[in-house]
N, C-alpha and C positions, 0 to 999 in steps of 0.2 A: 561503566564498562572499561573506560580508559584507566581508571584507578585500579580495577581488578587485574587488567592486563599488565600494567607496569609495576604494581606493588611488589611482586616477587623479585624483580630486578632492583628496585630501590632498596629492598631489604638485603639483597645479596651484595650490592656494590656500595651501599651507603651514600648514594649520590642525591642527597636530599634537596640540593639547590636547583638541579636541572631536570630531575626526573618528572615526566608528565603525570605521574601518580600524585605528585605534590602541588600541581598547578591549582591556582584559585579558579573559582567559577568565572570570575571576570576575565581571566586570561583565556579560558576555554571559549567563552562567548566572543571575545575579541578575535580569536583565530577563525571561528566559524563565520563571523560577519565581515571579515576583512574583504573589501571589494577586489583585491588583487589575488584572490584565492577562492577555492571551493572545497567544501567538505562533503565527502561521500560516506553514506552508510554502507557497510559491507553486509550483504545478506547471503545466507545459505538457504536456498529455497525461499521461504518467506521469513525466516528467523534472523534477527539482528545478531551478528557475530563479531562485528568490529567496525572500525572506521579508518578512513584515510583522508588526509588533508593535503591538497596540492596548492602551491602558490607560485606565481610567476613574476619574472622581470622581463620587460620589453616583449611580452607575449611569446617568447621563444626559448627562454631559459626557465626551467621548471625545478621546483624543490618539493620533495616529499617529506612532510613532518607535521604531525606525527602519523604513524600508522600503527594500528593495534588490532589484535585478534583476541577474543576472549580465551582465557586459559583452557577451557574445555574443548576449544576448536583449533588450538595451535598444532602445528605439525601435520596438517592435512592438505597442504598446498593452497590454502585460501589466500595467503599473503601474495604468493606468486601470481595467482590469477587476478587479484585486485590490482597489482602493479601493471600487469599486462593490459588490463582493461583501461586504466587511466592513461597509460602511454598511447594506446590506440585512440583515445578520445581527443588527443591533442596532436594531430599530425604535423602541425607547424613547429613542433618542438625541435630545437637543434641540440639541446642538452637536458639531462635530468640529473639532479643531485640529491643526496641524502647523507645523513650521518647515523652511525650506530655505535654501540659499545664494542670496542675491539676485542674484548675478552669473551664476547658472545659469538663463538665460532660458527654456530648454526646460522645466525643472522648474516655474518660476513660471507659464508659459503653461498647462501641464497642469492645475495646481491651480486657476487662475483659470477655465479652460474648464469645470472640474467644479463651479464655484460657490463656491469658496473665495475669501475676500476678505482682503486685507492688513489686519491689525489696527492698523497704525501703529507697532507695536513692532518695533524693529530693534536688533540687538546687533552692534556692530563687533567682530570677532574679531581681526583684524590688518589690515595695510595692503591685503591682497588680498581679504579675506572679510568679508561682512556676512550675518548670519542675519536672515531676514525671517519674521515670524510670520503665519499665515493662520488664519481661522476660517470655518466654514460653519455657519450656523444652519438647523435643519431645521424 
């Protein structure tokens, strides 16, 4: 599902080196089993529609990466709900961070609407793609 969710972005932006659609199985397993993080399945009713991984530093600084929703379920508010649920699950958090593709205006709009603010850090991936970093202080 991660591959299906990220493949259209990889094809659009040609970001072959960092796109989660191109991750090895070993990398995915490493993320899932990292003891400083947790991976949640995103369910709609009882149907698997995505995933979200959270990891932390010092148990109070949290990072979201990756988060994905199946292409057939995107645009339905599921990502927003998933983020709100994980934020509620860690009341000790003093900050949340994530990165997204600057050129994906819908993603940027979602995060900004949820209180995430651009940190000013940007990383140019290639001629088509810039990663932009967001932070939300609680």
